[in-house]
N, C-alpha and C positions, 0 to 999 in steps of 0.2 A: 853160681854154684849148682843150681839145679841142672844146668847143662852138663857140668862135669859129673854130677851124680848119675845122670842118665847115661853118660858116656862110660862112667866107671862101672855102672851096673851092667851095661851091655858087654863091656870088656870082661866083667867078672863071670859071665855066663860060660857054661861049659861048651866045648866044641860040639858036643852032641846036640845041645839045644840050639846052637847056631846052625847046624845042618838042618834041623827040623824047621826052623824059620825059613831057611833058604828053600827047602822042599815045599813048604807052604806057599812061599812067594812064587815058586815055579808052577805050582798047581794053580794058583790064582792067575798067573800070567798065561798059562795054557788055556784056562777057562776063558779069560779075556780074549785071547787070540782066536779061539774057536767061536766065541760069541760074535766077534768082529767079522770073522769069515762068514759066519751064518748070516749076519746082518747084510754083508756085501752081496751074498748070494740071493737073499730075499729081495734086496733092492734091485739087483740085476733082473730077477724074475718079474718083479713089478714093472720095471721099465719095458721089458719084453712084452708083457701083457698089454700095457698101455700102447706100445707101438703096434701090436697086432690089432687092438681095438681101433686105433687111428687108421691103419691100413684097411681094415674091414669097412670102416665108415667112409673112407675115401673111395673105395671100390663101389660101395653102395651108392654114394653120391654120383659117381661117374655113370653107373648103370641107370639111375633114375634120370639123369640129364639126357642120356641116350634115348630112354623110353619117352621122355617129354618131347624130344626132337621128332621122334617117329610119330607121336600123337599129333604134333603140330603139322607135320607133312600130310598125315592122313586127313586132318581137318581142312587144310588148304585144298587138297585134291577133292574132297567131298564138297567143299564150298564151291569150287569151280564147276564141278559136275552139276550141282544144284542151280547155279546161275545159268549154265548152258541150257538146262531143262526148262527153267523159268522163261528164258528168252524164246525157246522153241514153243513153249506153251502160249506165250503172248502172240507169236506169229500164227499159230494154229487158231487161237481165239479170233484174231483179226480175219483170217481166212474164213472161219466159220460164220462170222458176222456178215462178211461180204457175200458168201454163198447163200446165207439165209435171206439177205436183202434181194439178191438176184432171183432166188426161188419165189419169194413173195411177189416180186414184180412180174415174173412169168406166170404165176398163178392168177394174178390180177388181170393180165392180158388174156389168159385162158378163160377166166370168168366173163370178161367183157365180150369175148368172141362167142361164148356159149349163150350169153344173154341177148346178143344182137345177131342171131343166126342169119348169115348171108350178108353181113355188113361189108365184106370185101368183094362182093359179087360172086360168091361161091355158095351155092345152096347145098346144104347137106341133105342127103336123101333121108326121108322120114319113114319109109317103109322098106320091107325086106326086098321086094322086087327091084325097087329103084337102087337099093344099096348094092345089089349084085348085077346091075346092068353095067357091063364093061364099056359100052359105047357112050354111056352118060358122062364119063370122066375122061374125055379125050383131051390130050395135052397139045396145045398149039402155042404159037407165039403170044397170043393174047391172054392165055391162061395165067402166065406169070404176072403180066401187067395187072390183071384183074384180081389175082390172088398172090400177093407177095410172099405168102407163107408156103408156097409150093404145095406139097402134099400134106400140109398140116391139117389134121382133123381136130377141130375145136372141141370135140367131145372126149378127147383123150387127156388124162392128166399129164402134167409136165413133171419130169423127174430130173433133178440136177445131181451131179456127182462131182467130187473133188477133182477127178482127173480131166474134167472139162476145162479147167483153168490152167493156163500156161504160166509158169513161174518165171 
């Protein structure tokens, strides 16, 4: 009965009232349609923002990966240069040690010759006149046999240089 009553009360309404209900329904439907359209547009903008953020992050990740690769290449090049320089330094240190040893040996020989003046049968002139006497130092076949150092003057220091060594 309540149903028929509702039905009878709605049927008993005037046409004007029925049209205002329909207008109200249309207004509600129009608002609902606009709200749904607005929500769809907001969702579309949100998806676009998220996609842009994702694209930006992907681009940034790609750029950082590229920069990391460049840094690794630079590190590898720098490491190789460092290792080459270290190897060259090791060679130079070994050459320096060898030259120092040779120089020390030559200085010891020089000191020995200076301390034993005439040990090889070669008397060094001790005064000015004898030092400038050109006939005193004549070279003959026996000179080299008696003085294997040739024109070596035991009073002169020995100086060694790196270009004396053949590599």
